[in-house]
C-alpha positions in Angstrom: -0.5 1.4 22.7 1.9 1.9 25.6 1.6 4.6 28.2 4.6 6.4 26.8 3.0 6.4 23.3 -0.3 7.7 24.7 1.6 10.6 26.5 3.5 11.4 23.3 0.3 11.3 21.2 -1.5 13.6 23.6 1.4 16.0 23.7 1.6 16.1 19.9 -2.1 16.9 19.8 -1.7 19.6 22.3 1.2 21.2 20.5 -0.7 20.9 17.2 -3.6 22.7 18.8 -1.3 25.5 20.0 0.1 25.8 16.5 -3.4 26.3 15.2 -4.0 29.0 17.8 -0.8 30.7 17.0 -1.4 30.6 13.2 -4.9 32.0 13.7 -3.6 34.7 15.9 -0.9 35.8 13.5 -2.6 35.1 10.2 -6.3 35.9 10.7 -8.8 34.2 8.4 -9.1 36.1 5.2 -5.6 37.7 5.4 -3.1 37.5 2.7 -0.7 35.6 5.0 1.5 38.6 5.8 3.5 38.4 9.0 1.5 41.1 10.7 0.2 41.4 14.3 -3.2 40.0 15.1 -6.3 42.0 15.7 -6.3 43.9 19.0 -6.6 41.6 22.0 -9.2 42.1 24.7 -8.0 44.2 27.5 -8.4 41.3 29.8 -5.9 39.1 28.0 -2.7 40.6 29.5 -4.3 40.5 32.9 -5.1 36.8 32.4 -1.6 36.1 31.4 -0.3 37.8 34.6 -2.8 35.9 36.8 -1.8 32.7 35.1 1.8 33.2 36.2 0.8 34.3 39.7 -1.5 31.3 40.1 1.4 29.0 39.1 3.6 30.6 41.7 1.0 30.3 44.3 0.6 26.6 43.5 4.3 26.1 43.9 4.2 27.9 47.2 1.3 25.7 48.3 3.2 22.6 47.3 6.2 23.7 49.4 4.0 24.5 52.4 2.1 21.3 52.1 5.4 19.3 52.0 6.3 20.9 55.3 2.8 20.1 56.7 3.1 16.5 55.6 6.4 16.2 57.5 4.8 17.7 60.6 1.9 15.4 60.3 4.2 12.4 60.2 6.0 13.6 63.3 2.7 14.3 65.1 1.3 10.9 64.2 4.5 9.2 65.3 4.5 11.1 68.6 0.8 10.2 69.1 1.6 6.5 68.5 4.4 6.7 71.1 2.1 8.3 73.6 -0.5 5.6 72.9 2.2 2.9 73.6 3.2 4.7 76.8 -0.4 4.9 77.9 -1.0 1.3 77.2 2.1 0.3 79.2 1.1 2.6 82.0 -2.4 1.1 82.1 -0.9 -2.3 82.4 1.3 -1.2 85.3 -1.8 0.3 87.0 -3.6 -3.0 86.6 -0.8 -4.9 88.1 -0.5 -2.5 91.1 -4.3 -2.7 91.7 -4.1 -6.5 91.6 -1.3 -6.4 94.2 -3.4 -4.1 96.4 -6.4 -6.3 96.1 -4.3 -9.3 97.0 -2.6 -7.5 99.9 -5.9 -6.3 101.2 -7.3 -9.8 101.0 -4.3 -11.1 103.0 -4.7 -8.4 105.6 -8.3 -9.2 106.0 -7.6 -12.9 106.3 -4.9 -12.3 109.0 -7.1 -10.0 111.1 -10.4 -11.9 110.8 -12.0 -13.5 113.9 -14.5 -15.4 111.9 -14.7 -19.2 112.4 -14.9 -19.6 108.6 -11.4 -17.9 108.3 -9.2 -19.7 110.9 -5.9 -18.0 111.7 -2.6 -19.9 111.4 -0.8 -17.6 113.8 1.0 -19.2 116.8 1.5 -16.0 118.8 0.0 -12.5 119.0 3.3 -11.0 118.0 3.2 -13.0 114.8 -0.2 -11.5 114.0 1.0 -8.0 114.7 4.1 -8.4 112.4 2.0 -9.8 109.6 -0.4 -6.9 109.7 2.4 -4.4 109.8 4.1 -6.1 106.8 0.9 -6.1 104.7 0.1 -2.6 105.6 3.5 -1.4 104.6 3.1 -3.2 101.3 -0.2 -1.6 100.8 1.2 1.8 101.5 4.0 1.3 98.9 1.6 0.0 96.2 -0.8 2.8 97.0 1.9 5.4 96.4 3.0 3.7 93.2 -0.6 3.7 92.0 -0.9 7.4 92.7 2.2 8.1 90.7 1.0 5.9 87.8 -2.4 7.6 87.8 -0.7 11.0 87.8 1.5 9.9 84.9 -1.6 8.7 83.0 -3.2 12.1 83.4 -0.1 13.8 82.0 0.1 11.4 79.1 -3.5 11.9 78.3 -2.9 15.7 78.3 0.0 15.3 76.0 -2.0 13.0 73.7 -4.9 15.4 73.5 -2.4 18.2 72.6 -0.8 16.0 69.9 -4.2 15.0 68.6 -5.3 18.6 68.4 -2.0 19.5 66.6 -2.6 16.7 64.1 -6.2 17.8 63.5 -5.1 21.4 62.9 -2.4 20.3 60.5 -4.9 18.1 58.6 -7.4 21.0 58.4 -4.6 23.2 57.0 -3.6 20.5 54.5 -7.2 20.4 53.3 -7.4 24.1 53.0 -4.3 24.1 50.9 -5.6 21.3 48.8 -8.9 23.2 48.2 -7.0 26.4 47.3 -4.7 24.4 44.9 -7.7 22.9 43.2 -9.3 26.4 42.8 -6.1 27.8 41.4 -5.7 25.0 38.9 -9.3 25.5 37.7 -8.5 29.3 37.3 -5.4 28.4 35.3 -7.4 26.2 33.0 -10.0 28.8 32.5 -7.5 31.6 31.8 -5.4 29.4 29.5 -8.5 28.4 27.5 -9.5 32.1 27.2 -6.1 33.1 26.1 -6.0 30.4 23.5 -9.4 31.4 22.2 -8.2 35.0 22.0 -5.0 34.0 20.2 -2.9 35.4 23.1 0.5 33.8 23.7 2.0 34.4 27.1 5.7 35.2 27.4 5.9 33.3 30.7 5.6 29.6 30.9 7.5 26.4 30.1 8.9 25.6 26.7 6.6 23.4 24.6 9.4 22.4 22.2 12.4 20.5 23.3 16.1 21.5 22.4 16.2 18.6 20.0 13.0 19.8 18.2 14.4 23.4 18.0 17.7 22.3 16.6 16.1 19.9 14.2 13.8 22.6 12.8 16.8 24.9 12.4 18.8 22.3 10.4 15.8 21.8 8.2 16.0 25.4 7.0 19.5 24.9 5.7 20.8 28.0 7.5 24.4 28.1 8.6 24.9 29.7 12.0 27.8 32.0 12.9 28.3 31.3 16.5 31.2 31.5 19.0 33.9 28.9 18.3 33.0 25.5 19.7 29.3 26.4 20.0 26.7 24.4 18.0 23.0 25.2 17.3 22.2 22.3 19.6 24.1 24.1 22.4 22.1 27.3 21.7 18.8 25.5 21.6 19.6 23.7 24.9 20.6 27.0 26.6 17.3 28.6 25.6 15.2 25.9 27.1 17.3 25.6 30.3 17.6 29.3 30.9 13.9 29.9 30.0 12.6 27.2 32.3 14.9 28.6 35.1 13.1 32.0 34.9 9.7 30.7 33.9 10.0 32.2 30.4 9.0 30.4 27.2 12.5 29.6 26.0 11.3 28.1 22.7 9.6 31.3 21.8 12.8 33.3 22.8 14.7 31.0 20.4 12.2 32.0 17.6 12.8 35.7 18.6 16.6 35.1 18.3 16.1 33.7 14.8 14.3 36.9 13.7 16.8 39.2 15.4 19.9 37.5 14.0 18.8 36.3 10.6 18.9 32.6 11.7 22.1 33.3 13.8 23.8 34.6 10.7 24.7 37.8 12.6 25.3 37.2 16.3 28.2 39.5 17.1 29.1 39.6 20.8 26.8 36.7 21.5 23.9 39.1 21.3 21.0 37.0 20.0 18.1 39.4 20.6 19.2 42.8 19.4 19.6 44.1 23.0 20.7 47.7 22.7 20.2 47.9 19.0 18.0 50.7 17.8 17.4 52.9 14.8 19.7 55.6 16.0 22.3 53.4 17.8 25.7 52.4 16.4 25.6 48.9 18.0 24.2 46.7 20.7 25.5 45.0 23.8 28.2 42.4 23.7 28.3 39.4 26.0 31.3 37.2 26.9 29.8 33.9 26.0 26.6 32.2 24.6 25.1 31.5 28.0 25.5 35.2 28.9 23.7 36.3 25.7 20.8 33.9 26.2 20.5 34.7 29.9 20.4 38.4 29.3 17.6 37.9 26.8 15.6 35.6 29.0 16.0 37.9 32.1 14.9 41.0 30.0 11.9 39.1 28.7 10.8 38.2 32.2 11.1 41.9 33.2 8.9 42.9 30.3 6.3 40.2 31.1 6.3 39.8 34.9 5.2 42.7 37.0 6.5 40.8 40.0 10.0 40.4 38.6 12.8 41.3 40.9 16.5 40.7 40.9 16.2 38.9 44.2 13.8 36.3 42.7 15.8 35.6 39.5 17.3 32.1 39.2 20.6 33.8 38.4 22.0 37.2 39.3 21.2 40.0 36.7 23.4 39.6 33.7 26.7 41.6 34.2 26.9 42.2 30.5 23.6 44.0 30.5 23.2 45.4 34.0 26.8 46.0 35.1 29.4 44.1 37.2 28.4 45.7 40.5 25.8 43.3 41.9 24.0 45.9 44.0 23.8 48.4 41.2 22.8 45.7 38.7 19.9 44.6 41.0 18.8 48.2 41.3 18.8 48.7 37.5 16.8 45.5 37.0 14.3 46.3 39.7 13.7 49.8 38.3 12.9 48.8 34.7 10.3 51.2 33.5 8.5 48.7 31.3 8.3 45.9 33.9 5.2 43.9 33.4 4.0 46.0 30.4 4.1 43.1 27.9 3.0 39.8 29.4 2.0 38.6 25.9 4.2 37.9 22.9 1.5 39.7 20.9 2.6 42.9 22.6 6.3 42.6 21.7 6.4 45.3 19.1 5.3 48.9 18.5 7.7 50.1 21.2 8.0 47.4 23.7 10.9 45.2 22.5 11.0 46.6 19.1 9.5 49.6 17.3 8.4 47.5 14.3 4.5 47.2 14.7 4.7 43.8 12.9 7.4 42.4 15.2 5.1 40.2 17.3 3.6 38.7 14.2 7.0 37.8 12.8 8.1 36.0 16.0 4.8 34.2 16.4 4.5 33.3 12.7 8.0 31.8 12.8 7.1 29.9 16.0 4.0 28.5 14.3 6.2 27.0 11.6 8.5 25.5 14.2 5.6 23.9 16.0 4.2 22.6 12.7 7.6 21.0 11.9 7.8 19.4 15.4 4.3 17.9 14.9 5.1 16.6 11.4 2.6 18.9 9.8 5.0 21.3 8.0 4.1 22.2 4.5 
């Protein structure tokens, strides 16, 4: 089996496992199969869902910080290597000057010696004086050069020590980030396992199903969508996954929500796919200029419901003008002051007054999603 086949098989198993969790959450054992909400979730479940998202954001922040650290480490190591090269060249120069000094000193000694074992080859006293003066001058020059080289060596050693300390500090910080990242990943695994066990389905996260899988499931139902001219169900499915991933919202589940809200896109007036603005006492909902606007408004609103840290400034795209108004500053203020921000981090909580008044709303969305997952894994029916 190829690596690609292994990956696909593992993914299929993971999706199938999620489908089982969703089905158990929506249709508890012993129930008659009615699309009703699951039993009350533990109070910790919404908090786990929030911490799961925050841990993911912290990991992303760590990865960005570590990427910068790695660049600094490369620069520090490059500078350290350059200093080592300069030190080596300087040490060679010092060795050459010292050799010249030793040679000059030996010559001076030979010319000034009165020993019979070291006869002088000097014809006149003036010749001896000139030779001594020449050698001494050379020694003075070499001595000054040696002093300069030794001073340079001391400076290079100081610079090297500073660069080495910098590199060591960066390496320590890198290790701290790696340790924190590992801890956060372990926390994510623990929270995710607990949520699955409890049958809790977070609103935030990446889509499990692809646009192709969403569109294929839709076509299998035989439904006929009434979408904006030139828009296909494939376009809509693609928008949900792209817009969802941009905001960290489960776009595939938002697609399931849209199916419930629009009767399989049979009623999608004004590109409003999620019943935004529709209520029991309202005459109608919001209208959006195009499909992308309708999907984006739904995704952004879902994030505001689910993410207590949601702010207009951190959205991937500016707040939807069709929902929050065309004035960017006012739109941001409206988005940031949403009174239900962070109150429904789980799809299980979307009902009973959060997104909809229907107390069985969450069960309907999750029940439909379970069917979509079953179809994608080839276990439908």
